[in-house]
C-alpha positions in Angstrom: 128.3 29.1 -72.2 130.8 28.3 -74.8 134.6 28.1 -74.4 137.5 27.8 -76.7 139.1 24.4 -77.1 142.4 25.7 -75.7 140.7 27.3 -72.7 138.8 24.0 -71.9 141.9 21.9 -72.4 144.0 24.1 -70.0 141.2 24.0 -67.4 140.9 20.2 -67.6 144.7 19.9 -67.2 144.7 22.0 -64.1 141.6 20.3 -62.7 143.2 16.9 -63.2 146.3 18.1 -61.3 144.0 19.6 -58.6 142.3 16.2 -58.3 145.7 14.8 -57.2 147.0 13.2 -60.4 150.6 13.9 -61.6 151.2 16.5 -64.3 151.9 13.8 -67.0 148.4 12.3 -66.5 147.0 15.8 -66.4 148.5 16.6 -69.8 147.0 13.5 -71.3 143.6 14.0 -69.6 143.4 17.6 -70.9 144.1 16.3 -74.4 141.4 13.6 -74.1 138.8 16.0 -72.7 139.4 18.5 -75.5 139.3 15.7 -78.2 136.0 14.4 -77.0 134.4 17.8 -76.6 135.6 18.9 -80.1 133.7 16.0 -81.6 130.6 16.7 -79.5 131.0 13.4 -77.6 131.3 14.9 -74.1 130.0 18.1 -72.6 132.4 17.7 -69.6 130.1 15.3 -67.6 132.1 12.2 -68.6 135.4 14.0 -67.9 134.1 15.1 -64.5 133.1 11.5 -63.7 136.6 10.3 -64.7 138.2 12.6 -62.1 135.7 11.8 -59.4 136.1 8.0 -59.9 139.8 8.0 -60.6 141.7 4.9 -59.4 144.6 2.7 -60.6 141.9 0.8 -62.7 140.8 4.1 -64.4 140.1 4.1 -68.1 142.8 6.8 -68.4 145.5 4.4 -67.0 144.2 1.5 -69.2 144.1 3.6 -72.4 147.5 5.0 -71.8 148.9 1.5 -71.1 147.3 0.1 -74.2 148.8 2.9 -76.4 152.2 2.6 -74.7 152.4 -1.1 -75.7 152.6 0.1 -79.4 150.3 -2.6 -80.6 150.0 -3.2 -84.3 146.3 -3.8 -83.8 146.3 -6.9 -86.1 144.6 -9.0 -83.5 141.2 -8.1 -82.0 141.5 -6.5 -78.5 138.8 -7.2 -76.0 138.8 -5.3 -72.7 136.3 -6.2 -70.0 134.8 -4.1 -67.2 135.8 -0.7 -68.6 134.3 2.4 -67.0 133.8 5.4 -69.2 135.3 3.7 -72.4 134.8 6.9 -74.4 138.3 7.9 -73.2 139.9 5.2 -75.3 139.2 7.1 -78.5 141.6 10.0 -78.2 144.5 7.7 -77.1 143.9 5.2 -79.9 144.1 8.1 -82.4 147.5 9.0 -80.9 148.6 5.4 -81.0 147.9 5.2 -84.7 150.2 8.1 -85.3 150.9 8.4 -89.0 149.8 4.9 -89.9 147.1 4.0 -92.4 145.4 1.7 -89.9 141.6 2.1 -89.3 140.1 0.8 -86.1 136.5 -0.2 -85.3 135.8 0.5 -81.6 132.6 -0.7 -80.0 130.8 -1.3 -76.7 127.2 -1.7 -75.8 125.3 1.0 -77.5 128.3 2.7 -79.1 130.2 2.2 -82.3 133.1 4.3 -83.7 135.5 4.0 -86.6 138.7 6.1 -86.4 142.1 6.5 -87.9 145.0 8.9 -87.1 143.1 11.9 -88.5 139.4 11.1 -88.5 136.6 9.9 -86.3 133.3 8.5 -87.5 130.5 7.9 -85.0 128.0 5.2 -86.0 126.2 5.0 -82.7 126.5 6.8 -79.3 124.3 8.6 -76.8 125.7 10.9 -74.1 122.9 9.8 -71.8 124.0 6.1 -71.9 126.8 6.0 -69.3 126.6 2.4 -68.2 129.0 1.7 -65.3 130.9 -1.3 -66.8 131.4 -2.0 -70.5 133.1 -4.6 -72.7 135.2 -2.8 -75.3 136.1 -4.4 -78.6 138.9 -2.9 -80.7 139.7 -4.3 -84.2 141.1 -3.3 -87.5 138.7 -2.6 -90.3 138.7 -1.2 -93.8 138.9 2.5 -94.2 135.5 4.2 -94.6 134.7 6.6 -97.4 132.1 8.6 -95.4 132.4 12.1 -94.0 134.1 12.3 -90.7 132.7 14.1 -87.8 133.5 17.8 -87.8 135.5 19.3 -85.0 133.9 22.2 -83.0 136.0 25.1 -82.2 133.7 26.6 -79.6 132.7 24.0 -76.9 129.5 24.0 -75.0 130.4 22.7 -71.6 127.9 22.0 -68.8 127.8 24.9 -66.3 127.9 22.7 -63.2 130.9 20.8 -64.7 132.7 24.0 -65.3 132.2 25.1 -61.7 133.6 21.7 -60.5 136.6 21.9 -62.8 137.3 25.5 -61.8 137.2 24.4 -58.1 139.7 21.6 -58.8 141.9 23.9 -60.8 141.9 26.4 -58.0 143.7 23.8 -55.9 146.8 24.2 -58.0 147.2 27.8 -57.2 149.7 29.0 -54.5 148.0 31.0 -51.8 148.8 34.7 -51.7 150.8 35.8 -48.7 152.2 39.2 -47.6 155.7 37.8 -48.3 154.9 36.8 -51.9 153.3 40.1 -52.6 156.3 41.9 -51.2 158.6 39.8 -53.4 156.7 41.0 -56.5 153.8 38.4 -57.0 150.8 40.0 -58.5 150.8 43.8 -58.2 153.1 43.6 -55.2 152.7 46.4 -52.7 152.5 49.1 -55.4 149.2 48.7 -57.3 149.3 51.6 -59.7 146.8 50.3 -62.4 
């Protein structure tokens, strides 16, 4: 089934919070999930793995930390033992802001070139989800090739959607007679 990019981002944000992460991380995770899905790089499986395997060593924390350092990206950056390195791409795009810098990002079997507005995929397979990767980030010359086109309707794996919806459901307050009497939902007068 296909979903709008906004709908998927909101669900991923709630699912991240339902998985126990703070709202700030949930906002960032929702953005990253949407970015990767819009470019056809993730059908939700990598995002679901990110939530299931979240720890202080998570790629989400490492990517946010790298971007918060406001690097100038003049020196090559090598990061070892990164799980799910795909999640570096959205945050590197944010870190570039309005700059004219172009970055080459690679790990075993994957190669991307990105700037603040574009993403080019030279090599990547969704099926190749090796557990640990060595990620290399370095500046490169801007490429004059067509960038990947964003998708506005996202095809997300059905089992992933069920998992995300179950996690998102954990953010909802339970209905009680007291909340209904106070006006939550239709209250005690359902006249639809």
